LUMDOKE-798083 format. One record per residue (C-alpha): z, x, y; residue number from 1. Coordinates in nm, 2 decimals, padded with zeros to 4 digits, always signed. Layout:
<rs>
R/Z/X/Y/NUM
...
</rs>
This chain:
<rs>
R/+04.95/+02.78/-00.42/1
R/+04.69/+02.48/-00.57/2
R/+04.51/+02.26/-00.41/3
R/+04.43/+01.92/-00.57/4
R/+04.08/+01.76/-00.62/5
R/+04.08/+01.41/-00.72/6
R/+03.75/+01.24/-00.85/7
R/+03.79/+00.91/-00.87/8
R/+03.82/+00.76/-01.26/9
R/+03.56/+00.51/-01.36/10
R/+03.64/+00.12/-01.19/11
R/+03.74/-00.08/-01.38/12
R/+03.52/-00.36/-01.30/13
R/+03.22/-00.08/-01.44/14
R/+03.09/-00.31/-01.76/15
R/+03.10/+00.05/-01.91/16
R/+03.46/+00.15/-01.78/17
R/+03.58/+00.15/-02.17/18
R/+03.32/+00.39/-02.26/19
R/+03.34/+00.60/-02.04/20
R/+03.72/+00.62/-02.01/21
R/+03.68/+00.67/-02.40/22
R/+03.43/+00.96/-02.36/23
R/+03.68/+01.14/-02.13/24
R/+03.97/+01.14/-02.35/25
R/+03.72/+01.27/-02.58/26
R/+03.60/+01.58/-02.40/27
R/+03.95/+01.66/-02.28/28
R/+03.85/+01.56/-01.93/29
R/+04.04/+01.45/-01.66/30
R/+03.96/+01.34/-01.28/31
R/+04.20/+01.53/-01.16/32
R/+04.21/+01.91/-01.07/33
R/+04.46/+02.14/-00.93/34
R/+04.23/+02.48/-00.77/35
R/+04.44/+02.80/-00.70/36
R/+04.37/+02.94/-00.35/37
R/+04.37/+03.26/-00.56/38
R/+04.06/+03.23/-00.76/39
R/+03.78/+03.42/-00.80/40
R/+03.45/+03.27/-00.77/41
R/+03.38/+03.31/-01.12/42
R/+03.71/+03.13/-01.19/43
R/+03.64/+02.89/-00.93/44
R/+03.28/+02.79/-01.10/45
R/+03.43/+02.74/-01.43/46
R/+03.69/+02.48/-01.26/47
R/+03.33/+02.29/-01.09/48
R/+03.19/+02.33/-01.42/49
R/+03.44/+02.06/-01.52/50
R/+03.45/+01.89/-01.25/51
R/+03.12/+01.82/-01.31/52
R/+03.10/+01.75/-01.61/53
R/+03.41/+01.48/-01.55/54
R/+03.17/+01.35/-01.25/55
R/+02.87/+01.28/-01.52/56
R/+03.05/+01.06/-01.72/57
R/+03.19/+00.87/-01.39/58
R/+02.82/+00.81/-01.34/59
R/+02.66/+00.74/-01.68/60
R/+02.43/+00.46/-01.71/61
R/+02.43/+00.26/-02.03/62
R/+02.11/+00.47/-02.13/63
R/+02.29/+00.85/-02.08/64
R/+02.60/+00.68/-02.27/65
R/+02.39/+00.60/-02.59/66
R/+02.24/+00.93/-02.64/67
R/+02.47/+01.15/-02.52/68
R/+02.56/+01.34/-02.83/69
R/+02.91/+01.50/-02.95/70
R/+02.84/+01.89/-02.77/71
R/+02.57/+01.73/-02.46/72
R/+02.82/+01.79/-02.15/73
R/+02.47/+01.71/-01.96/74
R/+02.28/+01.76/-01.71/75
R/+02.22/+01.36/-01.85/76
R/+01.91/+01.29/-01.57/77
R/+01.79/+01.41/-01.21/78
R/+01.97/+01.07/-01.10/79
R/+02.28/+01.13/-01.30/80
R/+02.31/+01.50/-01.18/81
R/+02.20/+01.36/-00.82/82
R/+02.49/+01.14/-00.78/83
R/+02.75/+01.37/-00.92/84
R/+02.72/+01.66/-00.77/85
R/+02.65/+01.44/-00.38/86
R/+03.03/+01.29/-00.53/87
R/+03.20/+01.66/-00.61/88
R/+02.99/+01.80/-00.24/89
R/+03.17/+01.49/-00.04/90
R/+03.50/+01.49/-00.18/91
R/+03.53/+01.88/-00.15/92
R/+03.39/+01.84/+00.22/93
R/+03.67/+01.61/+00.37/94
R/+03.90/+01.83/+00.19/95
R/+03.73/+02.18/+00.38/96
R/+03.80/+01.97/+00.73/97
R/+04.19/+01.89/+00.68/98
R/+04.28/+02.22/+00.46/99
R/+04.42/+02.56/+00.62/100
R/+04.30/+02.88/+00.64/101
R/+04.41/+03.00/+00.34/102
R/+04.22/+02.73/+00.11/103
R/+03.89/+02.70/+00.31/104
R/+03.75/+03.02/+00.11/105
R/+03.79/+02.88/-00.25/106
R/+03.66/+02.59/-00.10/107
R/+03.38/+02.71/+00.10/108
R/+03.27/+02.89/-00.21/109
R/+03.28/+02.56/-00.41/110
R/+03.07/+02.40/-00.18/111
R/+02.84/+02.69/-00.15/112
R/+02.82/+02.66/-00.52/113
R/+02.71/+02.30/-00.51/114
R/+02.45/+02.32/-00.28/115
R/+02.31/+02.59/-00.46/116
R/+02.29/+02.33/-00.80/117
R/+02.15/+02.07/-00.62/118
R/+01.82/+02.28/-00.47/119
R/+01.81/+02.36/-00.89/120
R/+01.73/+02.00/-00.95/121
R/+01.40/+01.95/-00.98/122
R/+01.30/+02.30/-00.95/123
R/+01.20/+02.32/-01.33/124
R/+00.88/+02.11/-01.26/125
R/+00.68/+02.42/-01.20/126
R/+00.34/+02.19/-01.15/127
R/+00.34/+02.13/-00.76/128
R/+00.08/+01.87/-00.61/129
R/-00.24/+01.98/-00.47/130
R/-00.30/+01.94/-00.11/131
R/-00.62/+01.77/-00.05/132
R/-00.74/+01.82/+00.34/133
R/-00.85/+01.44/+00.44/134
R/-00.87/+01.34/+00.76/135
R/-00.54/+01.02/+00.78/136
R/-00.62/+00.93/+01.10/137
R/-00.56/+00.62/+00.99/138
R/-00.25/+00.65/+00.84/139
R/-00.12/+00.88/+01.16/140
R/-00.17/+00.59/+01.36/141
R/+00.07/+00.40/+01.16/142
R/+00.33/+00.63/+01.23/143
R/+00.26/+00.62/+01.60/144
R/+00.29/+00.27/+01.62/145
R/+00.62/+00.25/+01.39/146
R/+00.77/+00.55/+01.64/147
R/+00.68/+00.29/+01.91/148
R/+00.90/+00.05/+01.74/149
R/+01.22/+00.28/+01.68/150
R/+01.09/+00.47/+01.33/151
R/+01.27/+00.79/+01.35/152
R/+01.11/+01.06/+01.10/153
R/+01.10/+01.40/+00.97/154
R/+00.84/+01.36/+00.74/155
R/+00.44/+01.36/+00.80/156
R/+00.19/+01.21/+00.61/157
R/-00.04/+01.40/+00.38/158
R/-00.27/+01.35/+00.06/159
R/-00.20/+01.50/-00.29/160
R/-00.49/+01.52/-00.54/161
R/-00.43/+01.30/-00.80/162
R/-00.18/+01.09/-00.64/163
R/-00.31/+00.98/-00.29/164
R/-00.09/+00.96/+00.01/165
R/+00.25/+01.08/+00.02/166
R/+00.51/+01.22/+00.27/167
R/+00.53/+01.61/+00.38/168
R/+00.88/+01.73/+00.52/169
R/+00.87/+01.86/+00.92/170
R/+01.17/+02.05/+00.88/171
R/+01.39/+02.17/+00.66/172
R/+01.59/+01.93/+00.54/173
R/+01.96/+01.94/+00.37/174
R/+02.19/+01.69/+00.19/175
R/+02.26/+01.36/+00.37/176
R/+02.00/+01.48/+00.64/177
R/+01.83/+01.12/+00.73/178
R/+01.42/+01.21/+00.64/179
R/+01.34/+00.83/+00.77/180
R/+01.51/+00.58/+00.99/181
R/+01.32/+00.21/+00.99/182
R/+01.49/-00.05/+01.22/183
R/+01.57/-00.40/+01.07/184
R/+01.29/-00.55/+01.31/185
R/+01.04/-00.34/+01.10/186
R/+01.13/-00.49/+00.76/187
R/+00.94/-00.77/+00.63/188
R/+01.17/-00.99/+00.44/189
R/+01.23/-01.38/+00.45/190
R/+01.43/-01.40/+00.74/191
R/+01.07/-01.30/+00.88/192
R/+00.89/-01.53/+00.64/193
R/+01.15/-01.85/+00.75/194
R/+01.04/-01.80/+01.14/195
R/+00.63/-01.91/+00.99/196
R/+00.48/-02.23/+01.00/197
R/+00.40/-02.13/+00.61/198
R/+00.79/-02.17/+00.55/199
R/+00.80/-02.49/+00.77/200
R/+00.50/-02.64/+00.52/201
R/+00.62/-02.48/+00.18/202
R/+01.01/-02.56/+00.20/203
R/+00.95/-02.94/+00.03/204
R/+00.69/-02.83/-00.17/205
R/+00.89/-02.77/-00.55/206
R/+00.88/-02.47/-00.78/207
R/+00.73/-02.26/-00.51/208
R/+00.98/-01.94/-00.45/209
R/+01.06/-01.76/-00.19/210
R/+00.88/-01.47/-00.39/211
R/+00.55/-01.65/-00.37/212
R/+00.58/-01.78/-00.01/213
R/+00.60/-01.40/+00.05/214
R/+00.25/-01.33/-00.16/215
R/+00.13/-01.58/+00.09/216
R/+00.26/-01.54/+00.36/217
R/+00.07/-01.15/+00.32/218
R/-00.23/-01.28/+00.21/219
R/-00.25/-01.44/+00.55/220
R/-00.05/-01.18/+00.79/221
R/-00.33/-00.95/+00.66/222
R/-00.62/-01.12/+00.81/223
R/-00.41/-01.23/+01.15/224
R/-00.53/-01.00/+01.38/225
R/-00.22/-01.06/+01.62/226
R/-00.01/-00.97/+01.37/227
R/+00.26/-00.79/+01.46/228
R/+00.20/-00.58/+01.12/229
R/-00.18/-00.53/+01.20/230
R/-00.13/-00.21/+01.23/231
R/+00.06/-00.14/+00.86/232
R/-00.22/-00.39/+00.72/233
R/-00.49/-00.19/+00.81/234
R/-00.36/+00.15/+00.67/235
R/-00.28/-00.03/+00.31/236
R/-00.57/+00.04/+00.02/237
R/-00.80/-00.22/-00.08/238
R/-00.74/-00.12/-00.42/239
R/-00.41/-00.05/-00.56/240
R/-00.49/+00.04/-00.92/241
R/-00.23/-00.07/-01.06/242
R/-00.22/-00.18/-01.47/243
R/-00.25/-00.55/-01.29/244
R/-00.66/-00.47/-01.22/245
R/-00.72/-00.21/-01.50/246
R/-01.09/-00.24/-01.56/247
R/-01.23/-00.27/-01.90/248
R/-01.26/+00.07/-01.96/249
R/-00.85/+00.14/-01.92/250
R/-00.79/-00.16/-02.12/251
R/-01.02/-00.04/-02.40/252
R/-00.85/+00.36/-02.37/253
R/-00.51/+00.12/-02.44/254
R/-00.64/-00.13/-02.69/255
R/-00.35/-00.17/-02.98/256
R/-00.02/-00.06/-02.79/257
R/+00.23/-00.22/-02.71/258
R/+00.14/-00.13/-02.31/259
R/-00.17/-00.33/-02.37/260
R/-00.01/-00.63/-02.46/261
R/+00.20/-00.65/-02.15/262
R/-00.07/-00.62/-01.89/263
R/-00.25/-00.88/-02.08/264
R/+00.07/-01.08/-02.06/265
R/+00.10/-01.02/-01.70/266
R/-00.18/-01.07/-01.58/267
R/-00.23/-01.39/-01.77/268
R/+00.06/-01.50/-01.63/269
R/-00.05/-01.42/-01.25/270
R/-00.35/-01.63/-01.34/271
R/-00.12/-01.93/-01.44/272
R/+00.07/-01.88/-01.16/273
R/-00.25/-01.90/-00.94/274
R/-00.40/-02.19/-01.08/275
R/-00.11/-02.35/-01.03/276
R/-00.10/-02.30/-00.65/277
R/-00.44/-02.35/-00.59/278
R/-00.67/-02.55/-00.48/279
R/-00.35/-02.77/-00.47/280
R/-00.21/-02.60/-00.16/281
R/-00.57/-02.54/-00.01/282
R/-00.62/-02.94/-00.02/283
R/-00.26/-03.02/+00.12/284
R/-00.25/-02.76/+00.39/285
R/-00.59/-02.66/+00.51/286
R/-00.51/-02.53/+00.83/287
R/-00.29/-02.26/+00.67/288
R/-00.43/-02.24/+00.37/289
R/-00.82/-02.15/+00.41/290
R/-00.99/-02.07/+00.07/291
R/-01.21/-01.78/+00.20/292
R/-00.86/-01.60/+00.25/293
R/-00.65/-01.75/-00.05/294
R/-00.88/-01.63/-00.32/295
R/-00.80/-01.47/-00.65/296
R/-00.88/-01.10/-00.61/297
R/-00.70/-01.16/-00.23/298
R/-00.41/-01.34/-00.45/299
R/-00.40/-01.04/-00.74/300
R/-00.38/-00.76/-00.39/301
R/-00.06/-00.93/-00.24/302
R/+00.07/-00.92/-00.61/303
R/+00.00/-00.56/-00.67/304
R/+00.12/-00.48/-00.31/305
R/+00.51/-00.62/-00.33/306
R/+00.54/-00.50/-00.67/307
R/+00.47/-00.14/-00.58/308
R/+00.53/-00.12/-00.27/309
R/+00.91/-00.29/-00.23/310
R/+01.22/-00.23/-00.19/311
R/+01.58/-00.43/-00.26/312
R/+01.75/-00.38/+00.04/313
R/+02.10/-00.51/+00.21/314
R/+01.97/-00.65/+00.51/315
R/+02.26/-00.70/+00.80/316
R/+02.32/-01.03/+00.71/317
R/+02.45/-00.90/+00.38/318
R/+02.17/-01.08/+00.18/319
R/+02.00/-00.86/-00.04/320
R/+01.65/-00.94/-00.09/321
R/+01.33/-00.75/-00.18/322
R/+01.14/-00.62/+00.16/323
R/+00.83/-00.43/+00.24/324
R/+00.94/-00.11/+00.48/325
R/+00.60/-00.01/+00.70/326
R/+00.58/+00.38/+00.65/327
R/+00.88/+00.40/+00.38/328
R/+00.60/+00.27/+00.09/329
R/+00.42/+00.58/+00.17/330
R/+00.67/+00.81/-00.01/331
R/+00.53/+00.93/-00.45/332
R/+00.81/+00.89/-00.65/333
R/+00.97/+01.13/-00.91/334
R/+01.20/+01.17/-01.15/335
R/+01.39/+01.44/-00.94/336
R/+01.36/+01.26/-00.61/337
R/+01.50/+01.40/-00.32/338
R/+01.59/+01.03/-00.20/339
R/+01.81/+00.83/-00.44/340
R/+02.02/+00.58/-00.22/341
R/+01.89/+00.38/+00.07/342
R/+01.90/+00.03/+00.00/343
R/+02.15/-00.07/+00.25/344
R/+02.08/-00.12/+00.60/345
R/+02.36/+00.04/+00.91/346
R/+02.52/-00.23/+01.05/347
R/+02.59/+00.02/+01.38/348
R/+02.24/+00.05/+01.43/349
R/+02.10/-00.23/+01.28/350
R/+01.80/+00.04/+01.07/351
R/+01.75/+00.15/+00.74/352
R/+01.85/+00.52/+00.69/353
R/+01.70/+00.79/+00.38/354
R/+01.93/+01.03/+00.35/355
R/+01.82/+01.37/+00.11/356
R/+02.04/+01.36/-00.21/357
R/+01.93/+01.73/-00.25/358
R/+01.74/+01.94/+00.02/359
R/+01.34/+01.96/+00.06/360
R/+01.15/+02.23/+00.27/361
R/+00.95/+02.23/+00.54/362
R/+00.64/+02.19/+00.40/363
R/+00.76/+02.05/+00.07/364
R/+00.66/+01.68/-00.05/365
R/+00.95/+01.44/-00.01/366
R/+01.09/+01.22/-00.30/367
R/+01.19/+00.87/-00.37/368
R/+01.37/+00.74/-00.62/369
R/+01.14/+00.40/-00.73/370
R/+01.38/+00.29/-00.99/371
R/+01.53/+00.36/-01.35/372
R/+01.19/+00.28/-01.48/373
R/+00.99/+00.35/-01.82/374
R/+00.63/+00.48/-01.85/375
R/+00.52/+00.13/-01.90/376
R/+00.65/-00.04/-01.63/377
R/+00.53/+00.27/-01.40/378
R/+00.14/+00.20/-01.51/379
R/+00.17/-00.12/-01.49/380
R/+00.32/-00.22/-01.11/381
R/+00.21/+00.11/-00.96/382
R/-00.03/+00.21/-01.15/383
R/+00.10/+00.61/-01.27/384
R/+00.30/+00.81/-01.47/385
R/+00.56/+01.09/-01.40/386
R/+00.44/+01.44/-01.42/387
R/+00.85/+01.54/-01.52/388
R/+00.99/+01.41/-01.90/389
R/+01.14/+01.06/-01.80/390
R/+01.47/+00.97/-01.94/391
R/+01.38/+00.59/-01.93/392
R/+01.06/+00.63/-02.17/393
R/+01.23/+00.46/-02.51/394
R/+01.13/+00.27/-02.71/395
R/+01.38/-00.03/-02.90/396
R/+01.43/-00.09/-03.26/397
R/+01.54/-00.40/-03.43/398
R/+01.67/-00.21/-03.79/399
R/+01.81/-00.54/-03.96/400
R/+01.99/-00.39/-04.26/401
R/+02.18/-00.73/-04.34/402
R/+02.02/-00.86/-04.62/403
R/+01.90/-00.55/-04.92/404
R/+01.49/-00.54/-04.99/405
R/+01.55/-00.50/-05.37/406
R/+01.81/-00.75/-05.46/407
R/+01.93/-00.99/-05.15/408
R/+02.25/-00.90/-05.11/409
R/+02.42/-00.88/-04.75/410
R/+02.46/-00.46/-04.65/411
R/+02.76/-00.35/-04.42/412
R/+02.68/-00.11/-04.15/413
R/+03.00/+00.03/-03.97/414
R/+02.84/+00.04/-03.63/415
R/+02.97/-00.16/-03.30/416
R/+02.60/-00.15/-03.19/417
R/+02.30/-00.36/-03.26/418
R/+02.05/-00.28/-03.05/419
R/+01.93/+00.07/-03.12/420
R/+01.70/+00.36/-02.95/421
R/+01.45/+00.66/-02.95/422
R/+01.34/+00.85/-02.73/423
R/+01.17/+01.20/-02.70/424
R/+01.39/+01.44/-02.89/425
R/+01.30/+01.72/-02.66/426
R/+01.55/+01.57/-02.37/427
R/+01.87/+01.62/-02.62/428
R/+02.01/+01.97/-02.66/429
R/+02.07/+01.93/-03.05/430
R/+01.74/+01.92/-03.15/431
R/+01.83/+02.11/-03.51/432
R/+01.97/+01.95/-03.86/433
R/+02.13/+01.74/-03.92/434
R/+02.10/+01.52/-03.62/435
R/+01.75/+01.64/-03.52/436
R/+01.84/+01.55/-03.22/437
R/+01.86/+01.14/-03.26/438
R/+02.10/+00.96/-03.09/439
R/+02.49/+00.94/-03.24/440
R/+02.50/+00.54/-03.23/441
R/+02.19/+00.56/-03.45/442
R/+02.32/+00.82/-03.69/443
R/+02.60/+00.63/-03.73/444
R/+02.37/+00.30/-03.78/445
R/+02.16/+00.50/-04.06/446
R/+02.43/+00.75/-04.23/447
R/+02.67/+00.40/-04.30/448
R/+02.24/+00.20/-04.41/449
R/+02.22/+00.53/-04.65/450
R/+02.55/+00.54/-04.77/451
R/+02.62/+00.87/-04.68/452
R/+02.99/+00.99/-04.55/453
R/+03.04/+00.99/-04.17/454
R/+03.04/+01.38/-04.16/455
R/+02.76/+01.44/-04.42/456
R/+02.52/+01.70/-04.35/457
R/+02.37/+01.87/-04.69/458
R/+02.01/+01.95/-04.67/459
R/+02.03/+01.60/-04.89/460
R/+02.09/+01.43/-04.58/461
R/+01.85/+01.57/-04.39/462
R/+01.60/+01.50/-04.56/463
R/+01.75/+01.14/-04.65/464
R/+01.78/+01.04/-04.25/465
R/+01.47/+01.24/-04.16/466
R/+01.24/+01.10/-04.40/467
R/+01.29/+00.74/-04.19/468
R/+01.12/+00.92/-03.94/469
R/+00.79/+01.09/-04.06/470
R/+00.57/+01.23/-03.76/471
</rs>
C-alpha cells in the first residue's frame, strides 16, 4: 500500500513562481510523494529528504534563489529550513490523524525525524550567551502587570552578557506551543492613538504621518503618570544604544564605511524631521506639546524605541500596522530563531500569539526573528550584530558592461539579471574551482563579459574570473 503526501505547489500569485517552478523541474523534484507503508526507516528518511528539498524551493525568497547553486540543495537559511520543516510536520500530522493502523507507523517515523531535524536548527551555534546575575525586579513587575491585564507567558526575564535583557523558557516548549500571548488591548497602535486628544489636534496638520504621530504620542505618554502603560514605559531603557545615537568614538571607528554614510544620513533625516515639527507644534498646541517633554533628545529616544521594538501586526480589524507589544519586546533576535511567525491577532481570542517553530528547552533563551535584515540595518536600528553567520549580509554590485572601456564599443552580456550581489563564500557549499562560491547569476554575467564558454572550467578561466575579486 502507498501513502500519498502532497505539498502545496508554489503559488501562481508568488512573484517568484516561475523561477521556483523552473528550479523544481531542473532538480526533478515533485510536490507529490508516494510513501510505501512498509518503508524501512532508511527508505522513509530518503523520501523525507526529497520532500524537504521540494519544500525548501517552495519557501525560497529572492535572495535564496539568487545564491542557490546548481548542486546546492540546502539548507539555505534557518528561516527557509524552519518554514519547510514546519510545513512538512503540519502536512504529515494531518495525515496521521486520519491514518489507519497500517499507515501510522511510517507516518509517526516521519514526524519523529522532522522533530529531530527541527531540534538541530540552530545547534551549530556553540556560543551561548552568558547569563548575568542581576536584580530584575523592575522587569518582573512588568510581567506581573502584563499578567494582570491578560498576558499569558511561558517565558521569564533574564539578563545576558553583551546583550542586555532577554527571555528564557520557563518549561520545555515544543513546536506550535504558545510561548507568549498578548491581549490586543495591550497593543500600542494607531487605534490607540486615534482615541487621544493629540490625534484630534494633529489630524488636520499637513504632512504628519501616522507613524510620526505615534512617536509624539509615545513621548508624552512616557511622562504621563496616569498612563495605562506607565509600567511599560518605566521599564524601557533610558538609552537604546542604536546606531542612531552612536557617540564620537563609535562613529570614528566606522568612518570611511558605507555604514557610516548610512548612519549620518539617517540622523540628518531625523533631525530635519524634528526641526520641521518643533517649535511649530509647541507654539500651536502648547498644552499638548510642552517644550520640556518634546526635546530633541526625547524625540531621538522615541525614534529608537519604535525602530528597535516595533512589530508589524495585522489587528483584528484586518489592518496591518506598526505596533509596540509590551513584554514581547524583551525577546532578543537570532538568525536561527525559535519564534518565526507571529504577525496576526487571533480573531477568536483577540490576542497576539507567539508560537514556536522549533523546540526550546527549559532554561534556554527563546529567540524571536526581527526579520530578514543585514548587519548594517541591525546596527543602525537595533544596535547589535548577530553572532551567527547572517545570510542577509550581502553587497550589491553595479556592473556596467554596456560600453567597452577601451574602444567604446557595446558589449553583449547574455544574462537576464541586471543587478548582482556577493556575500561570504563560506555560506555556499561549493567553494572550490571553478566557481569559488560565487553565485550562479554573477558567474554567468562574468563568463559572458569575459567571453568564456558557459561551461568553461579551465585553470585559465578560473584565474580570469577570480582576478576580478582579489583578496
